[in-house]
C-alpha positions in Angstrom: 33.7 101.3 86.1 32.9 101.1 89.8 30.5 103.9 90.7 32.2 107.0 89.1 35.7 105.8 89.7 38.0 103.8 87.3 40.1 101.4 89.4 43.2 102.1 87.2 43.1 105.9 87.9 45.2 107.3 90.7 44.9 110.9 91.7 48.0 112.2 93.5 49.4 115.5 94.5 52.8 116.7 93.1 55.6 117.9 95.2 58.2 120.3 94.1 61.6 118.7 94.4 64.6 121.2 94.3 67.3 120.3 91.8 70.5 119.0 93.3 73.9 120.3 92.3 75.5 118.0 89.8 78.2 115.8 91.2 81.4 116.2 89.2 82.8 112.9 88.0 86.6 112.7 87.5 87.9 109.7 85.4 91.7 109.3 85.4 92.9 107.3 82.4 96.5 106.1 82.9 98.1 104.6 79.8 100.5 101.6 80.2 102.4 99.8 77.2 103.4 96.2 77.5 106.9 96.2 76.3 108.8 93.0 75.4 112.1 94.9 75.3 111.7 96.4 78.7 113.4 94.5 81.7 111.5 96.2 84.4 108.1 97.9 85.0 108.8 101.7 84.8 106.8 105.0 85.0 107.7 108.6 84.9 104.7 109.5 87.3 106.0 109.3 90.9 102.4 110.1 92.1 101.3 106.7 90.8 103.5 104.8 93.2 102.8 103.9 96.8 105.6 103.0 99.3 108.0 104.9 97.1 111.6 104.3 98.0 113.7 107.3 96.8 117.1 105.9 95.6 119.3 106.5 92.7 119.4 103.0 91.0 121.5 104.0 87.8 120.1 104.8 84.3 118.1 103.1 81.7 118.5 103.5 77.9 115.4 103.5 75.7 114.9 102.2 72.1 115.6 105.8 70.8 119.1 106.0 72.8 117.5 108.3 75.4 119.2 107.9 78.9 117.1 108.5 81.9 117.8 108.2 85.6 116.1 105.5 87.7 115.2 107.6 90.9 113.6 105.0 93.0 110.8 102.4 93.0 107.4 101.6 94.5 104.1 99.7 94.2 101.4 100.5 91.6 98.0 99.7 92.6 95.3 99.2 89.8 91.9 98.0 91.2 92.7 95.0 93.5 96.0 94.2 91.9 99.2 95.7 93.3 102.3 95.5 91.1 105.5 95.6 93.1 108.9 97.1 92.3 107.9 99.6 89.6 110.7 101.9 88.9 110.4 105.6 88.8 112.3 107.0 85.9 112.5 110.8 85.2 111.8 112.0 81.8 110.6 108.7 80.4 107.6 109.9 78.5 105.6 106.6 78.9 104.5 103.9 81.4 105.9 100.5 80.5 105.0 97.1 81.8 107.8 94.5 81.3 106.7 91.1 79.8 109.6 89.5 81.4 108.8 90.8 84.9 105.3 89.4 84.4 106.7 86.0 83.3 109.2 86.0 86.2 106.1 86.1 88.6 104.5 83.1 86.9 102.0 85.3 85.2 100.8 84.5 81.6 100.1 87.0 78.9 97.6 86.4 76.2 96.5 88.6 73.2 93.0 88.0 71.8 91.6 90.3 69.0 92.4 93.8 70.3 92.8 92.9 74.0 95.7 91.9 76.2 95.2 89.7 79.3 97.7 89.3 82.1 96.5 86.3 84.1 97.8 83.8 86.6 98.5 80.2 85.9 94.9 79.4 86.9 93.6 81.4 84.1 92.2 84.2 86.3 92.5 87.6 84.5 94.4 90.1 86.8 94.8 92.9 84.2 93.3 93.6 80.9 93.9 96.3 78.4 93.0 97.1 74.8 
């Protein structure tokens, strides 16, 4: 004690701080499946594609014999990775990444435990999913 003051005590005035409005946070989860039987990357959600080229390119047939129209293609951006030439297919029901199309770009696919990794030949992970 120094005089009548304890050196660890601080007396401070309080200020009333008004509450701020909560900032809404929106998280968009887009599910993609890695498909070994799919020859091209395809999505049914045109809003996910940038640089969309609207052009009828034929049809695709899914594993359940459903036939759908390929109505164009564009680029899909996820983080700092851009996946080129993703087909827009009406009524598909799913987003599909093609294993073959990744391999054609000299990318590697690895599965460890419950996680899938798409990486370049230097081993740098470009995409991960679980």
